[in-house]
Backbone as XML, in Angstrom:
<?xml version="1.0"?>
<chain id="A" units="angstrom">
  <residue number="1" name="UNK">
    <atom name="N" x="-18.641" y="-0.469" z="19.975"/>
    <atom name="CA" x="-20.046" y="-0.689" z="20.266"/>
    <atom name="C" x="-20.638" y="-1.651" z="19.241"/>
  </residue>
  <residue number="2" name="UNK">
    <atom name="N" x="-21.245" y="-2.696" z="19.699"/>
    <atom name="CA" x="-21.809" y="-3.709" z="18.808"/>
    <atom name="C" x="-23.103" y="-3.212" z="18.170"/>
  </residue>
  <residue number="3" name="UNK">
    <atom name="N" x="-23.237" y="-3.519" z="16.889"/>
    <atom name="CA" x="-24.471" y="-3.167" z="16.193"/>
    <atom name="C" x="-25.464" y="-4.301" z="16.351"/>
  </residue>
  <residue number="4" name="UNK">
    <atom name="N" x="-26.702" y="-3.965" z="16.590"/>
    <atom name="CA" x="-27.720" y="-5.005" z="16.668"/>
    <atom name="C" x="-29.052" y="-4.436" z="16.212"/>
  </residue>
  <residue number="5" name="UNK">
    <atom name="N" x="-29.961" y="-5.326" z="15.942"/>
    <atom name="CA" x="-31.286" y="-4.905" z="15.530"/>
    <atom name="C" x="-31.313" y="-4.359" z="14.116"/>
  </residue>
  <residue number="6" name="UNK">
    <atom name="N" x="-32.078" y="-3.313" z="13.934"/>
    <atom name="CA" x="-32.294" y="-2.739" z="12.611"/>
    <atom name="C" x="-31.023" y="-2.163" z="12.004"/>
  </residue>
  <residue number="7" name="UNK">
    <atom name="N" x="-30.174" y="-1.558" z="12.815"/>
    <atom name="CA" x="-28.926" y="-0.991" z="12.285"/>
    <atom name="C" x="-28.047" y="-2.078" z="11.655"/>
  </residue>
  <residue number="8" name="UNK">
    <atom name="N" x="-27.946" y="-3.212" z="12.325"/>
    <atom name="CA" x="-27.143" y="-4.313" z="11.794"/>
    <atom name="C" x="-27.762" y="-4.846" z="10.506"/>
  </residue>
  <residue number="9" name="UNK">
    <atom name="N" x="-29.085" y="-4.987" z="10.499"/>
    <atom name="CA" x="-29.783" y="-5.515" z="9.324"/>
    <atom name="C" x="-29.563" y="-4.616" z="8.113"/>
  </residue>
  <residue number="10" name="UNK">
    <atom name="N" x="-29.622" y="-3.319" z="8.309"/>
    <atom name="CA" x="-29.448" y="-2.369" z="7.202"/>
    <atom name="C" x="-28.016" y="-2.402" z="6.681"/>
  </residue>
  <residue number="11" name="UNK">
    <atom name="N" x="-27.044" y="-2.605" z="7.555"/>
    <atom name="CA" x="-25.638" y="-2.571" z="7.148"/>
    <atom name="C" x="-25.193" y="-3.838" z="6.415"/>
  </residue>
  <residue number="12" name="UNK">
    <atom name="N" x="-25.955" y="-4.929" z="6.524"/>
    <atom name="CA" x="-25.588" y="-6.167" z="5.836"/>
    <atom name="C" x="-25.859" y="-6.037" z="4.342"/>
  </residue>
  <residue number="13" name="UNK">
    <atom name="N" x="-25.036" y="-6.688" z="3.539"/>
    <atom name="CA" x="-25.230" y="-6.683" z="2.088"/>
    <atom name="C" x="-26.109" y="-7.880" z="1.738"/>
  </residue>
  <residue number="14" name="UNK">
    <atom name="N" x="-27.338" y="-7.627" z="1.299"/>
    <atom name="CA" x="-28.287" y="-8.684" z="0.981"/>
    <atom name="C" x="-28.183" y="-9.059" z="-0.492"/>
  </residue>
  <residue number="15" name="UNK">
    <atom name="N" x="-28.151" y="-10.370" z="-0.751"/>
    <atom name="CA" x="-28.026" y="-10.873" z="-2.125"/>
    <atom name="C" x="-29.122" y="-11.904" z="-2.405"/>
  </residue>
  <residue number="16" name="UNK">
    <atom name="N" x="-29.400" y="-12.101" z="-3.670"/>
    <atom name="CA" x="-30.392" y="-13.072" z="-4.118"/>
    <atom name="C" x="-29.672" y="-14.375" z="-4.427"/>
  </residue>
  <residue number="17" name="UNK">
    <atom name="N" x="-29.902" y="-15.410" z="-3.606"/>
    <atom name="CA" x="-29.194" y="-16.679" z="-3.818"/>
    <atom name="C" x="-29.808" y="-17.497" z="-4.951"/>
  </residue>
  <residue number="18" name="UNK">
    <atom name="N" x="-30.934" y="-17.049" z="-5.476"/>
    <atom name="CA" x="-31.573" y="-17.738" z="-6.598"/>
    <atom name="C" x="-30.993" y="-17.341" z="-7.940"/>
  </residue>
  <residue number="19" name="UNK">
    <atom name="N" x="-30.234" y="-16.254" z="-7.978"/>
    <atom name="CA" x="-29.642" y="-15.777" z="-9.225"/>
    <atom name="C" x="-28.137" y="-15.684" z="-9.047"/>
  </residue>
  <residue number="20" name="UNK">
    <atom name="N" x="-27.421" y="-16.581" z="-9.676"/>
    <atom name="CA" x="-25.969" y="-16.572" z="-9.588"/>
    <atom name="C" x="-25.419" y="-16.095" z="-10.930"/>
  </residue>
  <residue number="21" name="UNK">
    <atom name="N" x="-24.444" y="-15.220" z="-10.877"/>
    <atom name="CA" x="-23.845" y="-14.698" z="-12.107"/>
    <atom name="C" x="-22.822" y="-15.680" z="-12.662"/>
  </residue>
  <residue number="22" name="UNK">
    <atom name="N" x="-22.393" y="-15.437" z="-13.904"/>
    <atom name="CA" x="-21.427" y="-16.334" z="-14.544"/>
    <atom name="C" x="-20.087" y="-16.353" z="-13.816"/>
  </residue>
  <residue number="23" name="UNK">
    <atom name="N" x="-19.726" y="-15.235" z="-13.166"/>
    <atom name="CA" x="-18.450" y="-15.179" z="-12.458"/>
    <atom name="C" x="-18.517" y="-15.802" z="-11.064"/>
  </residue>
  <residue number="24" name="UNK">
    <atom name="N" x="-19.706" y="-16.319" z="-10.674"/>
    <atom name="CA" x="-19.861" y="-16.986" z="-9.387"/>
    <atom name="C" x="-20.399" y="-16.099" z="-8.282"/>
  </residue>
  <residue number="25" name="UNK">
    <atom name="N" x="-20.529" y="-14.796" z="-8.540"/>
    <atom name="CA" x="-21.060" y="-13.888" z="-7.515"/>
    <atom name="C" x="-22.587" y="-13.913" z="-7.539"/>
  </residue>
  <residue number="26" name="UNK">
    <atom name="N" x="-23.179" y="-13.340" z="-6.514"/>
    <atom name="CA" x="-24.632" y="-13.291" z="-6.413"/>
    <atom name="C" x="-25.127" y="-11.909" z="-6.830"/>
  </residue>
  <residue number="27" name="UNK">
    <atom name="N" x="-26.319" y="-11.873" z="-7.411"/>
    <atom name="CA" x="-26.935" y="-10.600" z="-7.770"/>
    <atom name="C" x="-27.446" y="-9.934" z="-6.496"/>
  </residue>
  <residue number="28" name="UNK">
    <atom name="N" x="-27.433" y="-8.610" z="-6.447"/>
    <atom name="CA" x="-27.970" y="-7.942" z="-5.260"/>
    <atom name="C" x="-29.464" y="-8.178" z="-5.126"/>
  </residue>
  <residue number="29" name="UNK">
    <atom name="N" x="-29.956" y="-8.128" z="-3.903"/>
    <atom name="CA" x="-31.372" y="-8.340" z="-3.654"/>
    <atom name="C" x="-32.155" y="-7.125" z="-4.146"/>
  </residue>
  <residue number="30" name="UNK">
    <atom name="N" x="-33.348" y="-7.374" z="-4.621"/>
    <atom name="CA" x="-34.166" y="-6.288" z="-5.161"/>
    <atom name="C" x="-33.973" y="-6.176" z="-6.655"/>
  </residue>
  <residue number="31" name="UNK">
    <atom name="N" x="-34.819" y="-5.399" z="-7.266"/>
    <atom name="CA" x="-34.754" y="-5.251" z="-8.709"/>
    <atom name="C" x="-34.765" y="-3.779" z="-9.082"/>
  </residue>
  <residue number="32" name="UNK">
    <atom name="N" x="-34.076" y="-3.461" z="-10.161"/>
    <atom name="CA" x="-34.125" y="-2.106" z="-10.688"/>
    <atom name="C" x="-35.437" y="-1.930" z="-11.428"/>
  </residue>
  <residue number="33" name="UNK">
    <atom name="N" x="-35.835" y="-0.701" z="-11.653"/>
    <atom name="CA" x="-37.090" y="-0.449" z="-12.338"/>
    <atom name="C" x="-37.037" y="-1.054" z="-13.748"/>
  </residue>
  <residue number="34" name="UNK">
    <atom name="N" x="-38.038" y="-1.860" z="-14.059"/>
    <atom name="CA" x="-38.129" y="-2.479" z="-15.375"/>
    <atom name="C" x="-37.305" y="-3.748" z="-15.541"/>
  </residue>
  <residue number="35" name="UNK">
    <atom name="N" x="-36.538" y="-4.139" z="-14.524"/>
    <atom name="CA" x="-35.703" y="-5.336" z="-14.625"/>
    <atom name="C" x="-36.558" y="-6.588" z="-14.475"/>
  </residue>
  <residue number="36" name="UNK">
    <atom name="N" x="-36.295" y="-7.565" z="-15.319"/>
    <atom name="CA" x="-37.007" y="-8.841" z="-15.262"/>
    <atom name="C" x="-36.019" y="-9.915" z="-14.838"/>
  </residue>
  <residue number="37" name="UNK">
    <atom name="N" x="-36.471" y="-10.792" z="-13.937"/>
    <atom name="CA" x="-35.664" y="-11.954" z="-13.536"/>
    <atom name="C" x="-36.547" y="-13.174" z="-13.537"/>
  </residue>
  <residue number="38" name="UNK">
    <atom name="N" x="-35.937" y="-14.304" z="-13.836"/>
    <atom name="CA" x="-36.659" y="-15.566" z="-13.808"/>
    <atom name="C" x="-36.797" y="-16.017" z="-12.359"/>
  </residue>
  <residue number="39" name="UNK">
    <atom name="N" x="-37.997" y="-16.329" z="-11.938"/>
    <atom name="CA" x="-38.205" y="-16.838" z="-10.586"/>
    <atom name="C" x="-38.292" y="-15.738" z="-9.546"/>
  </residue>
  <residue number="40" name="UNK">
    <atom name="N" x="-38.821" y="-16.096" z="-8.384"/>
    <atom name="CA" x="-38.976" y="-15.151" z="-7.291"/>
    <atom name="C" x="-37.693" y="-15.125" z="-6.475"/>
  </residue>
  <residue number="41" name="UNK">
    <atom name="N" x="-37.194" y="-13.957" z="-6.052"/>
    <atom name="CA" x="-35.914" y="-13.896" z="-5.346"/>
    <atom name="C" x="-35.962" y="-14.451" z="-3.922"/>
  </residue>
  <residue number="42" name="UNK">
    <atom name="N" x="-34.890" y="-15.111" z="-3.518"/>
    <atom name="CA" x="-34.698" y="-15.563" z="-2.134"/>
    <atom name="C" x="-33.468" y="-14.815" z="-1.643"/>
  </residue>
  <residue number="43" name="UNK">
    <atom name="N" x="-33.680" y="-13.857" z="-0.758"/>
    <atom name="CA" x="-32.598" y="-12.980" z="-0.318"/>
    <atom name="C" x="-32.100" y="-13.333" z="1.076"/>
  </residue>
  <residue number="44" name="UNK">
    <atom name="N" x="-30.786" y="-13.344" z="1.215"/>
    <atom name="CA" x="-30.117" y="-13.575" z="2.492"/>
    <atom name="C" x="-28.894" y="-12.663" z="2.548"/>
  </residue>
  <residue number="45" name="UNK">
    <atom name="N" x="-28.349" y="-12.407" z="3.744"/>
    <atom name="CA" x="-27.110" y="-11.626" z="3.830"/>
    <atom name="C" x="-25.969" y="-12.365" z="3.115"/>
  </residue>
  <residue number="46" name="UNK">
    <atom name="N" x="-25.051" y="-11.620" z="2.531"/>
    <atom name="CA" x="-23.946" y="-12.195" z="1.773"/>
    <atom name="C" x="-23.141" y="-13.184" z="2.609"/>
  </residue>
  <residue number="47" name="UNK">
    <atom name="N" x="-22.897" y="-12.885" z="3.877"/>
    <atom name="CA" x="-22.122" y="-13.778" z="4.742"/>
    <atom name="C" x="-22.816" y="-15.132" z="4.876"/>
  </residue>
  <residue number="48" name="UNK">
    <atom name="N" x="-24.141" y="-15.130" z="5.012"/>
    <atom name="CA" x="-24.894" y="-16.378" z="5.125"/>
    <atom name="C" x="-24.872" y="-17.130" z="3.796"/>
  </residue>
  <residue number="49" name="UNK">
    <atom name="N" x="-24.998" y="-16.405" z="2.684"/>
    <atom name="CA" x="-24.988" y="-17.030" z="1.357"/>
    <atom name="C" x="-23.667" y="-17.761" z="1.116"/>
  </residue>
  <residue number="50" name="UNK">
    <atom name="N" x="-22.578" y="-17.157" z="1.530"/>
    <atom name="CA" x="-21.261" y="-17.785" z="1.341"/>
    <atom name="C" x="-21.078" y="-18.991" z="2.245"/>
  </residue>
  <residue number="51" name="UNK">
    <atom name="N" x="-21.703" y="-18.972" z="3.413"/>
    <atom name="CA" x="-21.565" y="-20.071" z="4.366"/>
    <atom name="C" x="-22.428" y="-21.276" z="3.996"/>
  </residue>
  <residue number="52" name="UNK">
    <atom name="N" x="-23.430" y="-21.080" z="3.162"/>
    <atom name="CA" x="-24.348" y="-22.164" z="2.786"/>
    <atom name="C" x="-23.724" y="-23.030" z="1.697"/>
  </residue>
  <residue number="53" name="UNK">
    <atom name="N" x="-24.061" y="-24.318" z="1.711"/>
    <atom name="CA" x="-23.606" y="-25.208" z="0.644"/>
    <atom name="C" x="-24.514" y="-25.001" z="-0.566"/>
  </residue>
  <residue number="54" name="UNK">
    <atom name="N" x="-24.099" y="-25.510" z="-1.695"/>
    <atom name="CA" x="-24.898" y="-25.383" z="-2.915"/>
    <atom name="C" x="-26.263" y="-26.043" z="-2.743"/>
  </residue>
  <residue number="55" name="UNK">
    <atom name="N" x="-26.302" y="-27.190" z="-2.088"/>
    <atom name="CA" x="-27.558" y="-27.901" z="-1.846"/>
    <atom name="C" x="-28.500" y="-27.128" z="-0.935"/>
  </residue>
  <residue number="56" name="UNK">
    <atom name="N" x="-27.940" y="-26.482" z="0.086"/>
    <atom name="CA" x="-28.758" y="-25.673" z="0.992"/>
    <atom name="C" x="-29.362" y="-24.480" z="0.257"/>
  </residue>
  <residue number="57" name="UNK">
    <atom name="N" x="-28.568" y="-23.846" z="-0.605"/>
    <atom name="CA" x="-29.081" y="-22.706" z="-1.387"/>
    <atom name="C" x="-30.191" y="-23.160" z="-2.321"/>
  </residue>
  <residue number="58" name="UNK">
    <atom name="N" x="-29.975" y="-24.277" z="-3.014"/>
    <atom name="CA" x="-30.986" y="-24.796" z="-3.939"/>
    <atom name="C" x="-32.282" y="-25.131" z="-3.221"/>
  </residue>
  <residue number="59" name="UNK">
    <atom name="N" x="-32.172" y="-25.755" z="-2.052"/>
    <atom name="CA" x="-33.339" y="-26.135" z="-1.268"/>
    <atom name="C" x="-34.130" y="-24.908" z="-0.830"/>
  </residue>
  <residue number="60" name="UNK">
    <atom name="N" x="-33.429" y="-23.876" z="-0.352"/>
    <atom name="CA" x="-34.094" y="-22.660" z="0.111"/>
    <atom name="C" x="-34.824" y="-21.957" z="-1.037"/>
  </residue>
  <residue number="61" name="UNK">
    <atom name="N" x="-34.177" y="-21.878" z="-2.193"/>
    <atom name="CA" x="-34.781" y="-21.225" z="-3.357"/>
    <atom name="C" x="-35.994" y="-22.020" z="-3.837"/>
  </residue>
  <residue number="62" name="UNK">
    <atom name="N" x="-35.871" y="-23.343" z="-3.841"/>
    <atom name="CA" x="-36.972" y="-24.204" z="-4.280"/>
    <atom name="C" x="-38.203" y="-24.028" z="-3.390"/>
  </residue>
  <residue number="63" name="UNK">
    <atom name="N" x="-37.992" y="-23.981" z="-2.058"/>
    <atom name="CA" x="-39.108" y="-23.799" z="-1.133"/>
    <atom name="C" x="-39.719" y="-22.405" z="-1.253"/>
  </residue>
  <residue number="64" name="UNK">
    <atom name="N" x="-38.898" y="-21.397" z="-1.488"/>
    <atom name="CA" x="-39.395" y="-20.023" z="-1.635"/>
    <atom name="C" x="-40.270" y="-19.917" z="-2.885"/>
  </residue>
  <residue number="65" name="UNK">
    <atom name="N" x="-39.815" y="-20.483" z="-3.984"/>
    <atom name="CA" x="-40.580" y="-20.398" z="-5.227"/>
    <atom name="C" x="-41.846" y="-21.250" z="-5.179"/>
  </residue>
  <residue number="66" name="UNK">
    <atom name="N" x="-41.784" y="-22.363" z="-4.446"/>
    <atom name="CA" x="-42.967" y="-23.218" z="-4.299"/>
    <atom name="C" x="-44.046" y="-22.505" z="-3.483"/>
  </residue>
  <residue number="67" name="UNK">
    <atom name="N" x="-43.632" y="-21.670" z="-2.515"/>
    <atom name="CA" x="-44.587" y="-20.929" z="-1.693"/>
    <atom name="C" x="-45.317" y="-19.881" z="-2.520"/>
  </residue>
  <residue number="68" name="UNK">
    <atom name="N" x="-44.662" y="-19.389" z="-3.559"/>
    <atom name="CA" x="-45.296" y="-18.424" z="-4.450"/>
    <atom name="C" x="-45.515" y="-17.075" z="-3.791"/>
  </residue>
  <residue number="69" name="UNK">
    <atom name="N" x="-46.137" y="-16.197" z="-4.534"/>
    <atom name="CA" x="-46.448" y="-14.862" z="-4.032"/>
    <atom name="C" x="-47.888" y="-14.572" z="-4.422"/>
  </residue>
  <residue number="70" name="UNK">
    <atom name="N" x="-48.809" y="-15.041" z="-3.594"/>
    <atom name="CA" x="-50.219" y="-14.946" z="-3.946"/>
    <atom name="C" x="-50.878" y="-13.653" z="-3.499"/>
  </residue>
  <residue number="71" name="UNK">
    <atom name="N" x="-50.262" y="-12.931" z="-2.588"/>
    <atom name="CA" x="-50.892" y="-11.728" z="-2.065"/>
    <atom name="C" x="-50.054" y="-10.498" z="-2.285"/>
  </residue>
  <residue number="72" name="UNK">
    <atom name="N" x="-50.465" y="-9.397" z="-1.677"/>
    <atom name="CA" x="-49.708" y="-8.161" z="-1.851"/>
    <atom name="C" x="-48.354" y="-8.186" z="-1.132"/>
  </residue>
  <residue number="73" name="UNK">
    <atom name="N" x="-48.199" y="-9.052" z="-0.139"/>
    <atom name="CA" x="-46.933" y="-9.147" z="0.585"/>
    <atom name="C" x="-46.206" y="-10.426" z="0.195"/>
  </residue>
  <residue number="74" name="UNK">
    <atom name="N" x="-44.868" y="-10.400" z="0.131"/>
    <atom name="CA" x="-44.129" y="-11.620" z="-0.201"/>
    <atom name="C" x="-44.202" y="-12.643" z="0.926"/>
  </residue>
  <residue number="75" name="UNK">
    <atom name="N" x="-44.122" y="-13.925" z="0.561"/>
    <atom name="CA" x="-44.126" y="-15.010" z="1.548"/>
    <atom name="C" x="-42.737" y="-15.152" z="2.145"/>
  </residue>
  <residue number="76" name="UNK">
    <atom name="N" x="-42.674" y="-15.319" z="3.457"/>
    <atom name="CA" x="-41.408" y="-15.597" z="4.123"/>
    <atom name="C" x="-41.250" y="-17.105" z="4.257"/>
  </residue>
  <residue number="77" name="UNK">
    <atom name="N" x="-40.081" y="-17.595" z="3.885"/>
    <atom name="CA" x="-39.773" y="-19.018" z="3.957"/>
    <atom name="C" x="-38.468" y="-19.166" z="4.715"/>
  </residue>
  <residue number="78" name="UNK">
    <atom name="N" x="-38.422" y="-20.110" z="5.640"/>
    <atom name="CA" x="-37.196" y="-20.328" z="6.417"/>
    <atom name="C" x="-36.054" y="-20.714" z="5.491"/>
  </residue>
  <residue number="79" name="UNK">
    <atom name="N" x="-34.865" y="-20.190" z="5.788"/>
    <atom name="CA" x="-33.693" y="-20.475" z="4.968"/>
    <atom name="C" x="-33.226" y="-21.904" z="5.183"/>
  </residue>
  <residue number="80" name="UNK">
    <atom name="N" x="-33.272" y="-22.381" z="6.425"/>
    <atom name="CA" x="-32.845" y="-23.743" z="6.727"/>
    <atom name="C" x="-34.023" y="-24.548" z="7.264"/>
  </residue>
  <residue number="81" name="UNK">
    <atom name="N" x="-34.106" y="-25.816" z="6.880"/>
    <atom name="CA" x="-35.156" y="-26.682" z="7.415"/>
    <atom name="C" x="-34.594" y="-27.494" z="8.570"/>
  </residue>
  <residue number="82" name="UNK">
    <atom name="N" x="-35.433" y="-27.878" z="9.451"/>
    <atom name="CA" x="-35.001" y="-28.736" z="10.566"/>
    <atom name="C" x="-35.012" y="-30.183" z="10.097"/>
  </residue>
  <residue number="83" name="UNK">
    <atom name="N" x="-33.994" y="-30.933" z="10.507"/>
    <atom name="CA" x="-34.007" y="-32.354" z="10.183"/>
    <atom name="C" x="-34.960" y="-33.059" z="11.119"/>
  </residue>
  <residue number="84" name="UNK">
    <atom name="N" x="-35.678" y="-34.026" z="10.592"/>
    <atom name="CA" x="-36.659" y="-34.751" z="11.406"/>
    <atom name="C" x="-35.954" y="-35.816" z="12.245"/>
  </residue>
  <residue number="85" name="UNK">
    <atom name="N" x="-36.291" y="-35.837" z="13.519"/>
    <atom name="CA" x="-35.756" y="-36.870" z="14.406"/>
    <atom name="C" x="-36.909" y="-37.754" z="14.812"/>
  </residue>
  <residue number="86" name="UNK">
    <atom name="N" x="-36.822" y="-39.026" z="14.586"/>
    <atom name="CA" x="-37.904" y="-39.967" z="14.900"/>
    <atom name="C" x="-37.648" y="-40.643" z="16.175"/>
  </residue>
</chain>
C-alpha cells in the first residue's frame, strides 16, 4: 500500500540544507532546546537534499534567509525557482 499525504510527510527524514556538518552530512531539521544556529533553517526531505546540486542548495538557503522571519509564523520559500523564458 502506497503512503501518501500526511503519513508520507511524517515518515520522511527532514534535514536543514543550510547547515552542513564537517563530515558532509546535514543537520536534522528543527532545534533542540537552547540550541543556537547561524541563519534561519531551510528544511527539505533528505532524498531531495541529496538530489540537489550545491548551487541549488545555496540558492534555496539564500532566498529563505532573505525572506526573513518577520511574524509569528515562518516564511515559506520555494525550493526551486522557475527559469525565465522570454
